[in-house]
C-alpha positions in Angstrom: 37.3 63.1 -38.6 40.5 65.0 -39.0 41.2 67.1 -42.1 44.9 67.6 -41.6 46.4 68.6 -44.9 49.7 67.1 -46.1 52.1 69.1 -48.2 51.2 69.2 -51.9 53.1 66.6 -53.9 52.6 64.7 -57.1 50.2 61.8 -56.9 49.2 59.0 -59.2 46.3 59.1 -61.7 43.4 56.7 -61.6 42.6 54.2 -64.2 39.3 54.3 -66.2 37.9 50.9 -65.4 34.7 51.2 -67.5 32.9 54.0 -69.4 29.5 54.7 -67.9 28.0 57.0 -70.4 26.0 54.3 -72.2 26.0 51.8 -69.3 22.7 50.6 -67.9 22.0 51.0 -64.2 22.1 47.2 -63.7 25.5 46.9 -65.4 26.8 49.8 -63.4 25.7 48.1 -60.2 27.4 44.9 -61.3 30.7 46.8 -62.0 30.5 48.3 -58.5 30.5 44.8 -57.0 34.0 44.4 -58.3 35.4 46.6 -55.5 34.7 49.2 -52.9 33.4 52.5 -54.3 33.7 55.9 -52.7 30.0 55.8 -51.6 30.8 52.4 -50.0 33.8 53.7 -48.0 32.0 54.6 -44.8 29.9 51.5 -44.7 33.0 49.3 -45.4 34.7 50.7 -42.2 31.5 50.7 -40.1 30.9 54.4 -40.1 27.8 54.8 -42.3 24.7 55.7 -40.3 22.5 54.2 -43.0 24.3 50.9 -44.0 26.2 48.3 -42.0 29.2 46.3 -43.1 27.0 43.2 -43.1 24.5 44.7 -45.6 27.3 46.0 -47.8 29.0 42.5 -47.7 25.7 40.9 -48.9 25.7 43.4 -51.8 29.3 42.8 -52.8 28.9 39.0 -52.6 25.7 38.9 -54.6 23.4 38.0 -51.7 21.2 41.0 -52.0 18.7 39.8 -54.5 15.9 39.7 -51.9 16.8 43.0 -50.2 14.4 45.7 -51.4 16.2 48.2 -53.6 15.4 51.9 -53.7 13.5 52.9 -56.8 15.5 55.6 -58.7 12.2 56.9 -60.1 10.3 57.1 -56.8 9.6 60.8 -56.3 9.3 60.4 -52.5 12.9 59.1 -52.4 15.9 61.3 -51.4 17.9 59.4 -54.0 15.5 60.6 -56.8 15.8 64.2 -55.8 19.5 64.0 -55.2 20.0 62.7 -58.7 17.6 65.2 -60.3 19.1 68.2 -58.5 22.8 67.2 -58.9 23.4 69.2 -62.1 21.5 72.2 -60.6 23.8 72.1 -57.5 26.8 71.9 -59.9 25.5 74.9 -61.8 25.2 76.9 -58.6 28.6 75.9 -57.5 30.0 77.4 -60.8 27.8 80.5 -60.2 29.1 81.0 -56.7 32.8 80.2 -57.3 33.3 80.9 -61.0 35.0 77.5 -61.4 34.0 75.4 -64.4 33.2 71.7 -63.8 33.1 68.7 -66.1 31.5 65.2 -65.8 33.7 62.1 -65.7 31.6 59.3 -67.2 33.6 56.4 -65.9 34.2 54.1 -63.0 37.7 54.9 -61.8 40.1 52.4 -60.3 43.2 52.8 -58.1 46.3 52.2 -60.3 48.2 50.2 -57.7 47.7 46.5 -58.1 47.3 45.8 -54.4 44.5 48.5 -54.2 42.7 47.5 -57.5 39.6 46.9 -55.4 39.4 50.6 -54.7 36.9 52.2 -57.2 35.4 55.7 -57.4 32.6 57.5 -59.3 33.1 61.3 -59.3 30.2 63.7 -59.7 32.4 66.3 -61.5 36.0 67.3 -61.9 36.9 71.0 -61.5 38.6 72.4 -64.6 41.7 74.6 -64.7 42.1 75.2 -60.9 45.3 74.2 -59.0 43.9 74.2 -55.5 40.9 71.9 -55.9 40.2 69.2 -58.5 36.9 67.3 -57.5 33.4 68.5 -56.9 31.0 66.3 -54.9 27.3 67.5 -55.1 24.8 66.7 -52.2 21.3 67.6 -51.2 20.0 67.6 -47.7 16.3 67.7 -46.7 14.8 68.8 -43.4 16.0 65.6 -41.6 19.4 65.3 -43.4 20.2 68.9 -42.7 20.8 68.1 -39.1 23.8 66.1 -40.1 25.4 69.1 -41.8 25.1 71.5 -38.8 28.8 71.2 -37.9 30.1 70.9 -41.5 30.5 67.8 -43.7 29.2 64.6 -42.0 31.9 62.1 -41.3 30.6 59.5 -43.7 30.7 62.0 -46.5 34.3 63.0 -45.5 35.3 59.4 -45.9 33.6 59.2 -49.3 35.7 62.2 -50.4 39.0 60.9 -48.9 38.4 57.7 -50.8 38.0 59.6 -54.0 41.2 61.5 -53.4 42.9 58.2 -52.6 41.8 56.6 -55.9 42.5 59.6 -58.1 45.6 60.9 -56.5 44.1 64.4 -56.3 44.8 67.0 -53.6 41.4 68.5 -52.7 37.7 68.4 -53.3 34.8 70.8 -52.8 31.5 69.4 -51.3 28.6 71.6 -52.5 25.4 70.8 -50.6 21.9 72.2 -51.2 20.2 72.4 -47.8 16.4 72.2 -47.6 16.1 73.2 -51.3 17.1 76.9 -50.7 20.7 77.3 -49.3 24.0 76.4 -51.0 26.9 75.6 -48.8 30.5 74.8 -50.0 33.0 73.0 -47.9 36.7 72.3 -48.9 38.2 68.9 -48.0 42.0 68.7 -48.3 43.7 65.4 -48.9 44.8 63.8 -45.6 47.3 61.0 -46.3 47.4 59.9 -42.7 43.7 59.4 -42.7 43.8 57.8 -46.2 46.3 55.2 -45.0 44.0 54.2 -42.1 41.0 54.2 -44.4 42.8 52.0 -47.0 43.8 49.5 -44.3 40.2 49.3 -42.8 38.7 48.9 -46.3 41.2 46.2 -47.1 40.1 44.3 -44.0 36.5 44.5 -45.2 37.5 43.4 -48.7 39.1 40.3 -47.2 35.6 39.5 -45.8 34.3 39.7 -49.4 37.2 37.7 -50.9 37.0 35.0 -48.3 33.2 34.9 -48.4 33.1 35.5 -44.6 30.4 37.7 -43.2 31.6 40.6 -41.0 30.2 40.9 -37.5 26.8 42.4 -37.0 26.9 45.8 -35.3 23.5 46.2 -33.7 22.2 48.6 -36.4 18.9 48.4 -38.2 20.8 47.7 -41.4 22.6 44.7 -39.9 19.3 43.4 -38.5 17.7 43.7 -42.0 20.7 41.9 -43.5 20.4 39.0 -41.1 16.7 38.6 -41.8 17.4 38.3 -45.5 20.5 36.3 -45.1 18.8 33.7 -42.9 15.1 34.0 -43.7 14.2 30.4 -42.8 15.1 28.2 -39.9 16.0 24.5 -40.5 14.3 23.1 -37.4 17.6 21.9 -35.8 19.1 22.8 -32.4 22.6 24.3 -32.1 24.4 23.5 -28.9 26.5 26.5 -27.9 26.8 25.7 -24.2 30.6 25.1 -24.6 31.1 28.3 -26.5 32.3 30.6 -23.7 32.1 33.9 -25.7 28.6 33.3 -26.9 27.4 32.0 -23.5 28.7 35.3 -22.1 26.9 37.2 -24.9 23.7 35.3 -24.0 24.0 36.1 -20.3 24.6 39.8 -21.1 21.6 39.8 -23.4 19.3 38.4 -20.6 20.7 41.0 -18.2 20.2 43.9 -20.6 16.6 42.7 -21.4 15.8 42.7 -17.7 17.4 46.2 -17.2 15.3 47.5 -20.1 12.1 45.9 -18.6 12.9 47.5 -15.2 13.6 50.9 -16.9 10.3 50.6 -18.8 8.4 50.0 -15.6 10.2 52.9 -13.9 9.4 55.2 -16.9 5.7 54.2 -16.8 5.5 54.9 -13.0 7.1 58.3 -13.3 4.8 59.2 -16.3 1.7 58.1 -14.4 2.7 60.2 -11.3 2.9 63.3 -13.5 -0.4 62.4 -15.3 -2.2 61.9 -12.0 -1.0 65.4 -10.8 -1.9 67.0 -14.1 -5.5 65.7 -14.0 -7.3 67.5 -16.9 -4.5 70.0 -17.6 -3.2 70.1 -21.1 0.4 71.1 -20.3 2.7 71.1 -17.3 5.9 73.1 -16.8 8.9 71.9 -14.7 12.3 73.4 -13.8 14.0 71.6 -16.7 11.3 71.3 -19.3 7.6 70.6 -20.0 5.1 67.9 -21.0 1.8 68.0 -22.9 -1.1 65.6 -22.4 -3.7 66.4 -25.1 -6.5 64.4 -26.7 -5.9 63.6 -30.3 -8.6 64.0 -32.9 -11.1 61.1 -33.4 -10.4 58.8 -36.3 -12.5 56.4 -38.4 -11.4 52.8 -38.9 -12.8 49.6 -40.4 -14.2 47.0 -38.0 -12.9 44.0 -40.0 -13.9 41.5 -37.3 -17.6 42.3 -37.6 -17.4 42.8 -41.4 -15.9 39.3 -41.9 -18.4 37.8 -39.4 -21.3 39.2 -41.4 -19.7 38.7 -44.9 -17.2 35.8 -44.5 -16.9 35.4 -48.3 -14.9 38.6 -48.4 -12.0 36.8 -46.8 -11.8 34.4 -49.7 -12.2 37.1 -52.3 -9.7 39.5 -50.9 -7.3 37.3 -48.9 -3.7 38.3 -48.7 -0.9 36.0 -47.7 1.9 37.6 -45.7 5.2 35.8 -45.6 6.2 34.6 -42.1 9.3 35.8 -40.3 11.6 34.3 -37.8 11.0 35.3 -34.1 13.8 35.6 -31.6 12.6 34.3 -28.3 14.7 34.1 -25.1 14.2 31.2 -22.7 16.2 31.1 -19.5 
């Protein structure tokens, strides 16, 4: 994503939509449904690796009641540690740069009426500095750190440009704590060309929300999850799409891709077996372009539930567990 800076000029100031200092989490989430927040920006334009447009649309239209929510108090969750470490990251930003920061306890709104759906929550504002006005604090664990190898990930850049768009500010610093032990600081300058494109794409998404029309699925895990919760139960009827040219082509392509995957799986298995046969009892083999290992894992202990229930069938009644069914997608051709 480009970071082309536009010449500094006066910009607008954001409106304070609601004060969040005494706002409950549930109320804050409800406020966020009134528009597209900065953390929604990448998902709204289809560039968030963790959330699809379709899942975001379900949230904004109030269809997310059944979708599992991350527990903010779950200590195994990145969200928990990100929230806990945010003030520490901010303190270290001040330590490294000498710049003072201040919290903004409010949901901000774009002042232009035609962009009133653009909202933003800022981690901090930077006090008394002309060249940078916003601080965004992040944490990245072992897996997430890979996304930061080449600088600020694209979806975070979009989040920051959205903040600059809403607030009219000129620049932001992104301070990230990597693997709990390294602070990195990145400067993102306002890019009015990028912001114009971002606003238009976000506007297209917001039209989906206002018209109550679901955006197209994009093949992501997030979109698949959204579809499962959006349509959890079939009605038993048959939909005749034989005259729909576009979907008939999609079906034909799906059948073709499935066959190609099956063929590739068979080819993969054959090649793997050729190597295994040559290796015999060797643990590792080296080739011109890499290596493979073929080692026995440790023995594990499991429970033979079939025999147990055969000998003590009353246990099934005492400890039965009903799992909800799910819809299966089966191709017939």
